[in-house]
C-alpha positions in Angstrom: 0.2 0.1 0.1 3.3 2.5 0.3 3.3 5.3 2.7 0.1 6.4 4.5 -0.3 9.8 6.4 -1.0 9.0 10.1 -1.1 12.2 11.8 -1.1 15.8 10.4 -0.9 19.4 12.0 -0.2 22.8 10.9 3.1 24.7 11.8 5.7 27.4 10.6 8.7 25.6 9.3 12.4 26.7 10.0 15.7 25.3 9.3 19.1 26.1 10.9 21.4 28.5 9.1 23.9 26.2 7.4 26.4 29.2 7.3 26.2 30.2 11.1 24.6 27.1 12.5 22.8 29.3 15.0 20.2 31.4 13.5 16.8 30.0 12.3 16.0 30.4 8.5 12.1 30.2 7.9 11.1 27.7 5.1 7.6 28.7 4.4 5.9 32.3 4.3 3.1 30.9 6.3 1.7 27.6 8.4 1.9 24.6 6.4 0.8 20.9 6.8 3.3 18.5 8.7 2.3 15.1 8.5 3.7 11.8 9.9 4.0 9.1 7.0 4.3 5.4 7.7 5.9 3.1 4.8 4.5 -0.4 5.7 6.7 -1.9 3.2 9.9 -0.9 4.6 8.4 -0.3 8.3 9.9 3.2 8.3 8.1 6.4 9.7 8.8 9.8 8.0 8.0 13.4 8.7 7.1 15.2 5.6 6.0 18.8 4.6 5.1 20.4 1.4 5.2 24.0 0.5 3.3 23.8 -3.0 5.2 21.2 -5.0 8.4 21.9 -3.2 9.6 19.5 -0.1 10.9 21.6 2.9 10.9 18.5 5.2 11.7 15.0 4.5 13.0 13.5 7.7 13.4 9.8 8.5 12.7 9.2 12.2 15.3 6.9 13.8 15.4 5.7 17.4 18.6 8.3 18.2 16.5 11.1 17.4 15.3 13.7 19.9 12.2 16.1 19.7 13.0 19.0 22.3 10.6 21.6 23.2 12.7 25.0 23.3 9.7 27.3 24.2 5.9 27.0 24.8 5.0 26.7 21.2 8.4 25.9 19.5 10.2 22.6 19.1 13.0 21.1 17.1 15.2 18.0 16.1 18.1 17.2 14.4 18.4 15.1 11.2 21.8 13.8 10.6 20.8 12.2 7.3 19.6 15.5 6.0 22.4 17.3 7.7 20.3 19.8 9.2 18.2 20.8 12.3 14.4 21.3 11.8 12.3 23.6 13.8 8.5 23.9 13.9 6.3 26.9 15.6 2.9 26.0 16.4 -0.3 28.2 17.1 -0.8 26.5 20.4 0.7 24.4 23.3 -1.7 21.7 22.8 -0.7 21.2 19.1 3.1 21.1 20.0 2.4 18.5 22.8 0.5 16.4 20.6 3.4 16.5 18.1 5.9 15.9 20.4 3.7 12.8 21.8 3.4 11.4 18.2 7.2 11.8 17.6 8.1 9.9 20.9 5.4 7.2 19.9 6.9 6.8 16.3 10.4 6.8 17.6 9.8 3.9 19.8 8.0 2.2 17.2 11.1 2.7 14.7 13.4 1.4 17.6 11.3 -1.8 17.9 11.3 -2.3 14.1 15.1 -1.8 14.1 15.6 -4.4 16.7 13.3 -6.9 15.1 15.1 -6.5 11.7 18.5 -6.9 13.8 17.2 -10.2 15.2 16.1 -11.3 11.8 19.6 -10.7 10.4 21.4 -12.2 13.5 18.7 -15.6 12.9 19.5 -15.7 9.1 23.3 -15.7 9.6 25.1 -18.5 10.7 28.9 -19.0 11.5 29.1 -21.9 9.1 27.9 -19.5 6.3 29.4 -16.4 7.3 32.6 -16.8 8.9 33.0 -13.2 9.5 29.4 -12.3 10.7 30.4 -10.4 13.7 32.5 -8.0 11.5 29.6 -7.8 9.0 26.9 -7.0 11.8 29.4 -4.5 13.1 29.6 -2.8 10.0 25.9 -2.7 9.2 25.4 -1.3 12.8 28.0 1.5 11.9 26.1 2.3 8.9 22.8 2.5 10.3 24.1 4.9 12.7 25.8 7.6 11.0 27.2 10.3 13.3 25.9 8.8 16.4 28.3 11.1 18.6 26.9 14.0 16.9 23.2 13.2 17.4 21.3 15.8 19.4 20.3 15.1 22.9 17.9 16.7 25.4 20.7 18.6 27.4 22.9 18.9 24.4 21.9 22.6 23.4 23.9 25.4 22.3 24.4 28.3 24.6 21.5 31.0 24.9 21.8 33.8 22.3 20.4 37.4 22.2 17.3 38.2 20.1 19.9 40.0 17.5 21.7 36.7 17.0 18.3 34.9 16.7 17.1 37.2 13.9 20.6 37.5 12.3 21.4 40.5 10.1 19.0 43.0 8.1 18.9 40.9 5.3 18.5 37.5 7.0 15.7 39.0 9.7 12.2 37.5 9.5 9.5 40.2 9.1 8.4 41.0 13.0 4.6 41.0 12.2 2.3 38.8 10.4 -1.2 39.8 8.9 -4.2 39.6 11.3 -5.5 36.8 9.4 -2.6 34.6 9.7 -2.0 31.9 12.2 -0.1 33.0 15.3 3.6 32.1 14.8 5.6 31.1 17.4 9.3 32.5 17.8 12.1 30.2 17.4 13.8 29.4 20.5 17.2 30.8 21.4 18.8 27.4 21.6 19.6 25.3 18.4 20.7 21.7 18.6 24.0 21.2 17.1 24.7 19.9 13.4 25.5 16.3 12.8 27.6 15.5 9.9 27.2 12.3 8.0 27.6 10.8 4.6 23.8 11.0 3.9 23.9 14.1 1.7 23.5 11.9 -1.1 20.0 10.8 0.0 19.1 14.6 0.7 20.2 15.5 -2.9 18.2 12.9 -4.7 15.0 13.3 -2.5 15.3 17.2 -3.7 15.7 16.2 -7.3 12.7 13.8 -7.3 10.5 16.5 -5.4 11.5 18.6 -8.3 10.3 16.2 -10.7 7.1 15.8 -9.0 6.8 19.5 -9.2 7.6 19.5 -12.9 4.9 17.1 -13.6 2.2 19.2 -11.6 3.3 22.0 -13.9 3.0 19.7 -16.8 -0.6 18.7 -16.2 -1.7 22.1 -15.7 -0.2 23.2 -19.0 -1.8 20.7 -20.8 -5.4 21.6 -19.5 -4.7 25.1 -20.6 -3.6 24.8 -24.1 -3.3 22.1 -26.8 -0.6 24.0 -29.0 2.5 22.7 -26.8 2.1 18.9 -27.7 5.8 18.8 -29.2 7.2 20.7 -26.2 5.7 18.2 -23.7 7.0 15.4 -25.7 10.7 16.7 -25.5 9.9 17.2 -21.8 8.8 13.6 -21.2 11.8 12.3 -23.2 13.8 14.5 -20.6 12.0 12.9 -17.8 12.9 9.5 -19.5 16.4 10.2 -19.5 16.2 11.6 -16.0 14.8 8.2 -15.0 17.7 6.3 -16.9 20.2 8.5 -15.4 18.7 7.6 -12.0 19.0 4.0 -12.5 22.7 4.5 -13.7 23.0 6.6 -10.4 21.8 3.9 -8.1 23.8 1.2 -9.9 27.1 3.4 -9.3 26.0 3.8 -5.8 25.6 0.2 -5.2 29.1 -0.5 -6.8 30.6 2.4 -4.3 28.7 1.3 -1.2 29.6 -2.3 -1.5 25.8 -3.4 -1.3 25.2 -1.9 2.3 21.9 -1.9 3.9 21.3 1.9 3.9 22.0 1.9 0.0 19.8 -0.7 -0.6 17.0 1.0 1.0 17.8 4.2 -0.7 17.7 2.1 -4.0 14.4 0.7 -3.0 13.0 4.1 -2.6 14.5 5.4 -5.7 13.1 2.6 -7.8 9.5 3.0 -6.5 10.0 6.8 -7.2 11.2 6.0 -10.7 8.1 3.7 -11.3 5.7 6.2 -10.1 7.4 8.8 -12.7 7.2 6.3 -15.6 3.6 5.6 -14.7 3.0 9.4 -14.8 4.8 9.6 -18.0 2.6 6.9 -19.4 -0.4 8.8 -18.4 0.9 12.2 -19.9 1.4 10.4 -23.2 -2.2 8.8 -23.0 -3.5 12.4 -22.3 -1.3 13.9 -25.3 -2.9 11.2 -27.6 -6.6 12.2 -26.4 -5.5 16.1 -26.9 -4.5 15.1 -30.6 -7.8 13.2 -31.2 -9.6 16.6 -29.9 -7.7 18.7 -32.2 -8.5 16.5 -35.1 -12.2 16.6 -34.3 -11.9 20.4 -33.8 -10.4 20.6 -37.2 -13.2 18.8 -38.8 -15.6 21.5 -37.8 -13.7 23.9 -39.5 -15.5 23.7 -43.0 -18.8 23.9 -41.0 -17.8 26.9 -39.2 -16.5 28.7 -42.3 -19.7 28.1 -44.0 -21.6 29.4 -41.1 -19.5 32.5 -40.8 -20.4 33.2 -44.6 -24.1 32.8 -44.0 -24.0 34.9 -40.9 -22.3 37.6 -43.0 -25.0 37.2 -46.0 -27.6 37.5 -43.2 -25.9 40.8 -41.8 -25.9 42.4 -45.1 -29.5 41.4 -45.9 -30.4 42.8 -42.4 -28.6 46.1 -43.5 -30.4 46.5 -46.8 -33.8 45.9 -44.9 -32.8 48.4 -42.5 -32.0 51.1 -45.4 -35.4 50.0 -46.9 -37.2 50.3 -43.9 -35.8 54.0 -43.3 -36.8 54.9 -46.8 -40.2 53.7 -46.4 -40.6 55.7 -43.1 -39.3 58.6 -44.9 -41.9 58.2 -47.9 -44.8 57.7 -45.2 -43.7 60.5 -43.4 -43.7 62.8 -46.6 -47.2 61.5 -47.7 -48.6 62.2 -44.3 -47.5 65.9 -44.6 -48.9 66.0 -48.2 -52.4 64.7 -46.8 -52.4 67.5 -44.2 -51.6 70.0 -46.5 -54.5 68.6 -48.9 -56.9 68.6 -46.0 -56.0 72.3 -45.1 -56.7 73.3 -48.6 -60.0 71.7 -48.8 -60.9 73.2 -45.8 -60.3 76.7 -47.3 -62.1 75.8 -50.3 -65.2 74.7 -48.3 -65.0 78.1 -46.4 -64.7 80.3 -49.3 -67.8 78.1 -51.2 -69.9 78.6 -47.9 -69.1 82.3 -48.2 -70.1 82.5 -52.2 -73.4 80.5 -51.3 -74.2 82.9 -48.8 -73.8 85.6 -51.1 -75.8 84.1 -53.9 -78.7 83.6 -51.4 -78.6 87.1 -50.5 -78.7 88.2 -54.2 -81.5 85.7 -54.8 -83.4 87.1 -52.1 -82.7 90.7 -53.2 -83.8 89.9 -56.8 -87.2 88.2 -55.3 -88.0 91.4 -53.5 -87.3 93.5 -56.5 -89.6 91.3 -58.7 -92.4 91.4 -56.2 -92.1 95.5 -56.0 -92.4 95.7 -59.8 
């Protein structure tokens, strides 16, 4: 089933400054999710935290690690494999206490798992088959415990520092205030656990490269959804990922030759192989997505003739519409002129009727006068 998250919380993440080994350097601008993961195939517990696609914490819990509470809301632990010291600032004391409780629980589980694996190794080896079994066992134990004398202990803290030494110079200083909507951020402690130097820098380097590859895969997915015009470019990137996977295979082989097939390198090889398989499956998924995008582009190209004909029809319709609008405007003007002519004709008729009425009145008076004249004569 691979790795599964078993506990998560939110905190501000810090790392010790590698140049001064005293000041804290924030690795996240805001509180991020910090999770405990359990790999049941290798029986390993890890602390992982991501800021976007960047892995800012990737720490494997070992029995000789110690989580130290340096203040009410701040705790830290040293990771010899990553060659650094991690610090977490929580928003409350209960969150810090819960994280420390889980750290102690998983540390004890890691110790028991290590003892069981050592017992299995002792039972599987016999004096007849391994005449130098004691030397091999001592070598394995020495490999499993790099930098034992430099690992942090509860009482092995640095001397107290002033606030100026904690914040560093003006260029390195953390902003004193956070926005009101952000979570309360615990100040780092003035005590920092010492660094532990080991030969595990190679593991950190390759884990960082694999995290970068995962981030590139996420960017690839977003770009494929946004446009189908970059198919050739994505193919080139997929080829580069395949070359990177082959290079990682070769690098694993070189590490096996250099380390003499030690237990630690074998576990690293297994983890790298699993990551490479995940990358290859992701590459195959991207290739299938590219094929589907090609089919969509082809189907879109088939609709281009219909689009052109519809565009032509639309233009013809618009031209006819403009002609009809011009004709309607002309008819409206003619109708208005006709109405004006009819109004003028009505006025002339009224004036003629009034003139005719006057003439009729005059004729009536003339008739009456003639009648009277005839009667008098």
